[in-house]
N, C-alpha and C positions, 0 to 999 in steps of 0.2 A: 502350543504356540499357534496352531491353526485357529483356536478360539479368538485370539487377538485379531488375526487378520479378518476373520468373519465379522466380528463386531465393527471393526473399522470400516470395512466395505459396506456393511449394513447402513451405517450412518454417513457414508461417503466422506470419511475423514482420511486425510493423508498424514497429518501430524499428531503425535501422541507423546505423552510423558511416561516415564518409568512407573509412576503411580497408577496411570491408566492401565498399563499392562499388568501390573501386580494385582490390581482389583479384578480384572477379567480372569486372570489365571488363578487367582486366590493363592498366590505364592509369595514368599519373602522377596524384597527388592533385590537383594544380593544375588539370589538365584535367577530372577528375571533378567537382571543385567547381563549375566553370562549367556543366557539363552538368546537374548536380543543381539549380543555381539557376535554370536555364531551364525546368525541367520543371514542369508544372502538377499532376502527381501527387505531387510531393514537397514537403514543408514542412519548414522549418528549426526545430529545437527550440532549439539553441544552436550555437556554433561546433563544427563537426565531427560534429554529430548531427542526424539527420533522421527524419521519420516518413512513411510511405506513406499518402497520402490518395486512395484509388482509388474512392471513392464507396460503399464498403461500411460506412461509419460508423467513427467514431473508437473505438479501444480504449484508453480513458484509463487503465485499470489497467496495461496493458502499457507505454504511454508513460511513465506516472508512475514505474514501477519499473525503468526502463531508463536514466534520466538519469544517476544515479550508482550506484556499486557498492561495497559491498553496501548494499541497502536493501530495504524492504518497505512496501506501502501499509497504513495502519492507520486508527484513529479512525473517523469517520463513514463514510468511503468504504469501509472494510473491513466495517463493519456492514451497509452497503447491499449489498456484494458477496455477503454471506452471507444476504441477504434477511430480515434480522431488524429492519429499520427501514423505514418507509415515507417517511421524510423525504427530500426531493430534495437533491442536493448540486451545488455548483458548484466546490467546493474539494477537492482530493485531497491528503491529508496523508501524507507519506512519512517514515518513520523511517530514519535513516541514521547511519553511523559518520563521515560527512564532512559538513562544513558546506557549504551551497549556497544561492545566492540563489533566490527564487521564480521560477517559469517560468509564462508564460501561453500556453495553447494554445486558440486560438479564444475561446470564452466561459468557459473553465475556468482555474483557478489551481492550480498544483502547489506546495505548500509543503513545505519540508524541515526536519525536526526532528532535531536532533543528540542521540544517545543515547550514553552510555558503553558500552563493550563488554559489561560484565556485565549490562546491561539489554536487550541486543540479542539477542533470541531469540523463539521462538514464531511462526514464519511458515512457509508452504509455497509451493511453486511451483504455479501454476495456468496451464497453457498457457505463455506466455512472460512471465507476470507473477508477482510475488512478493507474497503477501497474508498479513496477520496471520491466525492462526487465530481462531475465535470467542472463545476464552478470552483471547488476547493483545490482540485489538482492544478488548475490554472493559477489560482491565487498563491498557492504555496510555491509554484514555479517562479512567479514574479517576485514574491517576497524574498526568496533565496537566490534569485537571479541565476537559476539553473533549471532546465537546459537553456541555451541561448535564446534571446528574445525572439529571433526569427522563427525558431521551432515552436515556441509558445503561440506566436501569432498565427502560424500555419494551423495549429490545432484549434485555436479560437475560431478562425474563419471556417474551418470544417464543421465545428459544432454549431455555428450560426446557420450554415448552409443546410445542415441536417435537422435544424430546429431542436437541438438537444440541450440547449442552454437557456437558463433563466437569467436574463440580464439584471433584473432587480436583485436577485439573490447574489449574483456575482458582485454587484456594487456593495450589498450588505456585508459580504465576506471581506471585501477589500477594506471597508471602513473598520471592521472588527479587528483587523490586524494592527491598526493604530500606527501606521507609518506612512508618511506622505510619499515616500518613494514608491511604495506598493500602489498607492492610489494614483500616482502619476503614470505608472506603467499600465495600469488598467485603463486610464484615460486614453493612452496611446492605442491600446487595442480597440477601444470603442470607436475612436476617430478613424481607424483604418476601415471601418465598416459604416461610417457616417451615422454612428449611434451617439446620442447626446445623453448626458446625465447631469442634471442640476445639482444633485447631492454631491457628486464628485467635484464639480466645479466649485461649489461652496467650500468643500473640505480643503481644496488646494489654494484657496485665497490667502 
């Protein structure tokens, strides 16, 4: 069992499957499942998937973005990841091409939001997690109308102040969502900072 922990730590991984453990241990999956269930360092996410809880603290971003594939963490959790909101979170919102029931990890909830393929873009790998870019986290929040607009605006203002956001990319992402309501909400964000966008104006005519 220590071999599993050593390899996971070597690759800085928190989440693993029973197949990963069986490969490392070179044992049948039924045997590995019993060993994992008896370990205090291993917690079950769902059938066949586990996370390592070795006292170093939970990496909820990695756990959240490793339950289904492909997916990425977005909305409030992504805004917090980029340090452009001070609001605390207990729910991690994951955008995915697959539908999945919510998962509870200790005091946190992971919700899964299904997107069509054409709206599934704008994320990057950070360690072993997949996180929406600043621009896409804002766009997803506006598209889904959650969190409340005032919180999204607060995050947008902070991203502008810290020069973390690419306005042209934000507009590109807004137009790729192909909804006028999303474009209208982005326009409101830009207007709050006296930023103009001819492309958005044309899209909203």
